[in-house]
C-alpha positions in Angstrom: 54.7 24.4 -19.7 56.9 23.9 -17.4 55.6 24.1 -13.3 58.0 27.0 -13.0 56.5 28.9 -15.9 53.0 28.6 -14.9 54.3 29.9 -11.2 55.5 32.8 -12.9 52.4 33.6 -14.8 50.4 33.1 -11.7 52.5 35.7 -10.1 52.5 38.2 -12.7 48.4 37.8 -12.7 48.4 38.7 -9.4 50.8 41.8 -9.7 48.6 42.7 -12.5 45.0 42.4 -9.8 47.0 44.4 -7.5 48.2 47.2 -10.0 44.3 47.3 -11.0 43.3 47.3 -7.4 45.7 50.5 -6.0 44.7 52.2 -9.4 41.3 52.1 -8.3 41.6 53.4 -5.5 43.6 56.1 -6.3 40.4 57.4 -8.6 38.3 56.8 -5.8 40.2 59.1 -3.5 41.0 61.7 -6.1 37.2 61.5 -7.1 36.6 62.5 -3.0 39.4 65.1 -3.1 38.0 66.8 -6.4 34.1 66.9 -4.5 35.6 68.2 -1.7 37.6 71.0 -3.1 35.0 71.8 -5.6 32.4 72.5 -2.9 34.3 74.5 -0.8 35.1 76.7 -3.5 31.7 76.8 -5.0 30.6 77.8 -1.5 33.1 80.6 -1.5 32.2 81.7 -4.8 28.4 81.7 -4.2 29.1 83.7 -0.9 31.0 86.3 -3.0 28.2 86.5 -5.7 30.1 84.8 -8.3 29.1 81.9 -10.8 29.7 78.2 -9.9 28.0 76.5 -12.5 31.8 75.9 -14.0 32.7 73.6 -10.8 29.5 71.9 -10.6 29.5 70.8 -14.4 33.4 69.7 -14.2 32.7 67.6 -11.3 29.5 66.3 -12.5 30.4 65.5 -16.0 33.8 63.6 -14.3 31.9 61.4 -12.3 29.6 60.6 -15.4 32.2 59.7 -17.5 33.5 57.5 -14.6 30.4 56.1 -13.9 29.7 55.5 -17.7 32.9 53.6 -18.3 32.0 51.3 -14.9 28.7 50.7 -16.4 29.9 49.5 -20.0 32.6 47.3 -18.2 30.1 45.6 -15.5 26.6 46.4 -17.0 25.9 47.1 -13.1 22.6 49.4 -13.1 23.4 51.6 -10.0 26.2 52.7 -12.2 23.9 53.5 -15.0 21.6 55.5 -12.7 24.2 57.5 -11.6 25.6 58.1 -14.7 22.5 59.5 -16.0 22.0 61.6 -13.0 25.3 63.0 -13.4 24.5 63.7 -17.0 21.5 65.7 -16.2 23.0 67.8 -13.4 26.3 68.4 -15.9 23.6 70.0 -18.8 21.9 71.9 -16.4 25.2 73.3 -15.0 26.3 73.8 -18.7 23.5 75.9 -19.3 23.3 77.9 -16.3 26.9 79.1 -16.4 26.5 79.8 -20.3 23.1 81.9 -19.2 25.6 83.5 -16.5 24.4 82.4 -13.3 
């Protein structure tokens, strides 16, 4: 391999790492906004006597999926613990939603 080709590959890899970092940060902000908005809507719905379990199931399911993926890729036990907790919350929310709560 020539020097220029090696340099080009290194620059391409650096760009790929930057893109991955930007995607990861954007997903983090997406989750934060989703949780805040779902919390606001859940509060409003509960104040009006309306069920809010659908929002709880949606948010917890989304976080569960993300944490499961992170655990599979990193084998970090913290991600597994959060994933299991979110899965349990999601199941409870789905059951309560189906029961009309």
